[in-house]
C-alpha positions as CSV (number, residue, x, y, z in Angstrom):
1,X,8.1,-112.1,9.9
2,X,8.5,-115.8,10.3
3,X,10.0,-116.7,13.7
4,X,11.5,-120.1,14.3
5,X,11.7,-120.7,18.0
6,X,13.3,-123.3,20.3
7,X,13.0,-122.8,24.1
8,X,14.7,-125.4,26.4
9,X,14.2,-125.4,30.2
10,X,16.1,-127.9,32.3
11,X,15.7,-128.2,36.1
12,X,18.3,-130.5,37.8
13,X,18.1,-131.7,41.4
14,X,20.7,-133.1,43.7
15,X,18.3,-135.7,45.1
16,X,15.4,-137.6,43.5
17,X,12.0,-136.0,43.4
18,X,8.8,-137.9,44.1
19,X,6.5,-135.5,42.4
20,X,6.6,-132.4,40.1
21,X,3.7,-130.2,38.9
22,X,4.4,-127.3,36.6
23,X,2.1,-124.8,34.9
24,X,3.4,-124.1,31.4
25,X,2.5,-121.0,29.4
26,X,4.7,-122.0,26.5
27,X,2.2,-121.9,23.6
28,X,1.9,-118.7,21.5
29,X,-1.4,-116.9,21.9
30,X,-4.0,-116.8,19.2
31,X,-3.9,-113.1,18.0
32,X,-5.1,-111.4,14.9
33,X,-1.5,-110.5,13.9
34,X,0.2,-113.8,14.8
35,X,-0.4,-117.3,13.5
36,X,1.2,-120.5,14.7
37,X,2.4,-122.6,11.8
38,X,3.6,-125.4,14.0
39,X,4.2,-125.9,17.8
40,X,5.2,-128.7,20.0
41,X,6.0,-129.1,23.7
42,X,8.3,-132.1,24.5
43,X,8.6,-133.3,28.1
44,X,8.3,-136.3,30.4
45,X,5.1,-136.9,32.3
46,X,1.5,-135.9,31.5
47,X,0.7,-132.6,29.9
48,X,-3.0,-131.5,30.0
49,X,-4.1,-128.4,28.1
50,X,-6.4,-125.7,29.5
51,X,-7.1,-121.9,29.1
52,X,-6.2,-119.8,32.2
53,X,-8.0,-116.8,33.6
54,X,-6.4,-114.4,31.1
55,X,-7.1,-116.6,28.0
56,X,-3.6,-118.0,27.7
57,X,-3.3,-121.5,26.3
58,X,-1.6,-123.3,29.1
59,X,-0.6,-126.9,30.1
60,X,-0.5,-128.6,33.5
61,X,2.5,-130.9,33.6
62,X,2.7,-133.6,36.2
63,X,5.5,-136.0,36.7
64,X,5.3,-138.8,39.3
65,X,7.8,-141.4,40.4
66,X,11.5,-140.8,41.1
67,X,13.3,-138.3,38.8
68,X,16.2,-135.9,39.2
69,X,15.6,-133.8,36.2
70,X,12.8,-132.0,34.4
71,X,13.4,-131.1,30.8
72,X,10.9,-129.1,28.8
73,X,11.4,-128.1,25.1
74,X,8.9,-125.9,23.3
75,X,9.6,-125.3,19.6
76,X,7.9,-124.3,16.4
77,X,7.3,-121.6,13.8
78,X,5.1,-118.5,14.2
79,X,4.1,-116.0,11.6
80,X,3.9,-112.5,13.0
81,X,2.6,-109.5,11.1
82,X,3.8,-105.9,11.7
83,X,1.7,-103.7,14.0
84,X,0.7,-100.2,13.3
85,X,2.3,-98.2,16.1
86,X,2.0,-101.2,18.4
87,X,-1.8,-101.2,18.1
88,X,-3.6,-104.5,18.7
89,X,-6.9,-105.1,16.9
90,X,-8.3,-107.4,19.5
91,X,-9.4,-106.0,22.8
92,X,-10.0,-109.3,24.5
93,X,-12.8,-110.7,26.6
94,X,-11.8,-109.1,29.9
95,X,-12.5,-105.5,30.9
96,X,-9.3,-103.3,30.7
97,X,-10.1,-102.4,34.3
98,X,-8.9,-105.9,35.3
99,X,-5.4,-104.6,34.6
100,X,-5.6,-101.6,36.9
101,X,-5.1,-103.7,40.0
102,X,-1.5,-103.5,41.5
103,X,0.2,-106.7,42.6
104,X,3.1,-107.4,45.0
105,X,5.5,-107.0,42.0
106,X,3.9,-103.8,40.6
107,X,2.9,-101.9,43.8
108,X,3.4,-98.2,43.2
109,X,5.6,-97.3,46.2
110,X,6.3,-93.6,46.9
111,X,9.4,-93.3,44.7
112,X,7.4,-94.8,41.8
113,X,4.6,-92.3,42.3
114,X,7.1,-89.5,42.1
115,X,8.8,-91.0,39.1
116,X,5.6,-91.5,37.2
117,X,4.3,-88.0,37.9
118,X,7.1,-86.6,35.7
119,X,5.9,-88.5,32.6
120,X,2.3,-89.6,32.9
121,X,-1.2,-88.0,33.1
122,X,-4.5,-89.9,33.3
123,X,-5.2,-89.4,29.6
124,X,-1.7,-90.2,28.4
125,X,-1.4,-91.2,24.7
126,X,1.0,-93.4,22.9
127,X,3.8,-90.9,22.5
128,X,3.8,-90.2,26.3
129,X,3.9,-94.0,26.9
130,X,7.1,-94.2,24.7
131,X,8.6,-91.3,26.7
132,X,7.9,-93.2,29.9
133,X,9.5,-96.3,28.4
134,X,12.6,-94.3,27.6
135,X,12.7,-92.8,31.0
136,X,12.5,-96.3,32.6
137,X,15.3,-97.6,30.4
138,X,17.5,-94.7,31.5
139,X,16.6,-95.1,35.2
140,X,17.0,-98.9,35.2
141,X,19.9,-100.0,33.1
142,X,19.8,-103.5,31.6
143,X,22.0,-105.9,33.6
144,X,21.5,-109.6,33.4
145,X,21.3,-111.2,36.8
146,X,20.9,-108.0,38.7
147,X,17.5,-109.0,39.9
148,X,15.4,-112.2,40.4
149,X,11.9,-113.3,39.7
150,X,10.8,-112.1,43.2
151,X,12.2,-108.5,42.7
152,X,9.6,-105.8,42.6
153,X,9.3,-102.6,40.5
154,X,10.4,-100.6,43.5
155,X,13.4,-102.8,44.0
156,X,14.5,-102.3,40.4
157,X,14.0,-98.5,40.6
158,X,16.1,-98.3,43.8
159,X,18.8,-100.5,42.4
160,X,19.0,-98.8,39.1
161,X,19.6,-102.1,37.2
162,X,17.4,-104.9,36.1
163,X,16.1,-107.0,33.1
164,X,13.1,-106.9,30.8
165,X,10.7,-108.1,33.5
166,X,11.8,-105.3,35.8
167,X,11.3,-102.7,33.0
168,X,7.8,-104.1,32.4
169,X,6.9,-104.2,36.1
170,X,8.0,-100.6,36.6
171,X,6.0,-99.5,33.6
172,X,2.9,-101.2,35.0
173,X,3.5,-99.7,38.5
174,X,3.7,-96.2,36.9
175,X,0.4,-96.8,35.0
176,X,-1.2,-97.9,38.3
177,X,-0.5,-94.5,39.8
178,X,-2.9,-93.0,37.2
179,X,-5.4,-95.8,37.0
180,X,-4.3,-96.6,33.4
181,X,-4.9,-100.2,32.4
182,X,-1.7,-102.0,31.6
183,X,-0.7,-105.6,31.4
184,X,2.4,-107.8,31.4
185,X,3.3,-109.8,28.2
186,X,5.7,-112.7,28.1
187,X,7.1,-114.0,24.9
188,X,10.0,-114.1,22.5
189,X,11.9,-111.6,20.5
190,X,14.2,-111.7,17.5
191,X,16.9,-109.9,19.4
192,X,19.2,-109.3,16.5
193,X,22.5,-107.8,17.5
194,X,21.3,-106.5,21.0
195,X,22.5,-108.0,24.2
196,X,19.0,-108.9,25.4
197,X,17.9,-112.5,25.6
198,X,15.4,-113.8,23.1
199,X,13.0,-114.8,26.0
200,X,11.4,-111.5,26.6
201,X,8.8,-109.4,28.5
202,X,7.0,-106.2,27.5
203,X,3.7,-104.5,28.2
204,X,0.3,-103.6,26.6
205,X,-1.2,-100.3,27.7
206,X,-4.7,-99.1,27.1
207,X,-5.0,-95.8,25.3
208,X,-7.8,-93.5,24.2
209,X,-6.9,-91.5,21.2
210,X,-8.8,-89.7,18.5
211,X,-8.4,-92.5,15.9
212,X,-7.9,-95.5,18.2
213,X,-9.2,-96.9,21.5
214,X,-7.5,-100.1,22.7
215,X,-4.3,-101.9,23.6
216,X,-0.9,-100.6,22.4
217,X,2.0,-103.0,22.8
218,X,5.3,-101.4,24.0
219,X,8.7,-103.0,24.4
220,X,9.9,-101.0,27.4
221,X,13.5,-102.4,27.3
222,X,14.0,-101.1,23.8
223,X,11.6,-98.1,24.2
224,X,9.7,-98.9,21.1
225,X,6.4,-100.3,19.9
226,X,6.3,-104.1,19.7
227,X,5.9,-105.4,16.2
228,X,6.6,-108.4,14.0
229,X,9.9,-109.4,15.9
230,X,7.8,-110.1,19.0
231,X,6.0,-113.4,19.6
232,X,3.4,-113.3,22.3
233,X,3.0,-116.2,24.7
234,X,0.9,-115.0,27.6
235,X,-0.6,-111.9,29.2
236,X,-1.2,-111.2,32.9
237,X,-1.0,-108.7,35.7
238,X,2.7,-109.4,36.2
239,X,5.4,-112.0,35.8
240,X,3.7,-114.4,38.3
241,X,0.6,-114.6,36.2
242,X,2.3,-114.9,32.8
243,X,5.5,-116.8,33.6
244,X,6.4,-119.5,31.0
245,X,7.0,-122.1,33.7
246,X,5.9,-122.1,37.3
247,X,5.4,-125.0,39.7
248,X,6.1,-126.9,42.9
249,X,7.9,-130.2,43.7
250,X,8.2,-132.7,46.4
251,X,11.8,-133.7,47.3
252,X,14.8,-133.0,45.1
253,X,17.3,-131.4,47.4
254,X,19.0,-128.3,45.8
255,X,17.7,-127.1,42.4
256,X,19.7,-125.7,39.4
257,X,18.0,-124.2,36.3
258,X,19.3,-123.8,32.8
259,X,17.3,-122.1,30.1
260,X,18.3,-121.7,26.5
261,X,16.3,-119.9,23.8
262,X,17.0,-119.6,20.1
263,X,14.9,-117.3,17.9
264,X,15.7,-116.9,14.2
265,X,13.7,-114.8,11.8
266,X,12.9,-114.9,8.1
267,X,11.2,-111.9,6.4
268,X,8.4,-112.7,4.0
269,X,9.1,-112.1,0.4
270,X,6.6,-110.2,-1.7
């Protein structure tokens, strides 16, 4: 699938800022099943590229001098090949055990432990992982704006509503109860006719099966394996370590944020 993507982020402030620094994870990852044809990040200030601790191609954006707006546009074309049952060929340079450590957002509180016990065992396979994803989708209905970026997995389970990042966090928290390696994925999806935004989050989970040992990518919100409609930007332990844009500022008064993402797809012809 060829995905054409445009992601615009605009921060507006009621008073001038003196300084802005943002970490951008807005460049598609280099993966065996996805290849970037073209990609460009347009923004004011200086943008310095680096690779973060999880191997994500990132940029450090700094803007100095008075400004009352920060506008970032990432756009390009990415070829994504289908995945066989969500299986990723590359295992990565980090031990899977790195992704067994809970974070503030994925801490397995008591209600999560009880929830996970219904669906997971230490040696769970892909089909059990899809069952867990379906249970999470049923327990936490998709509702835009129901939660925020600081909401935890436990918050979403208690509320019974959330968005894709909440579904991902709850899946990770369930895996933590059994010591199963699982990681957060941020990226884009060709959403088609669904109500879910094209800026998306899902998970990779480590499985040990008769014919495969490695990462399997699962879209928890849609309770299916990720495939060629998903473009991967970054991996991490949770939203905080894989967020497309995170930073700090000096000055600025009140902040408002507008994000617009367009993803269109074109199937390859044989």
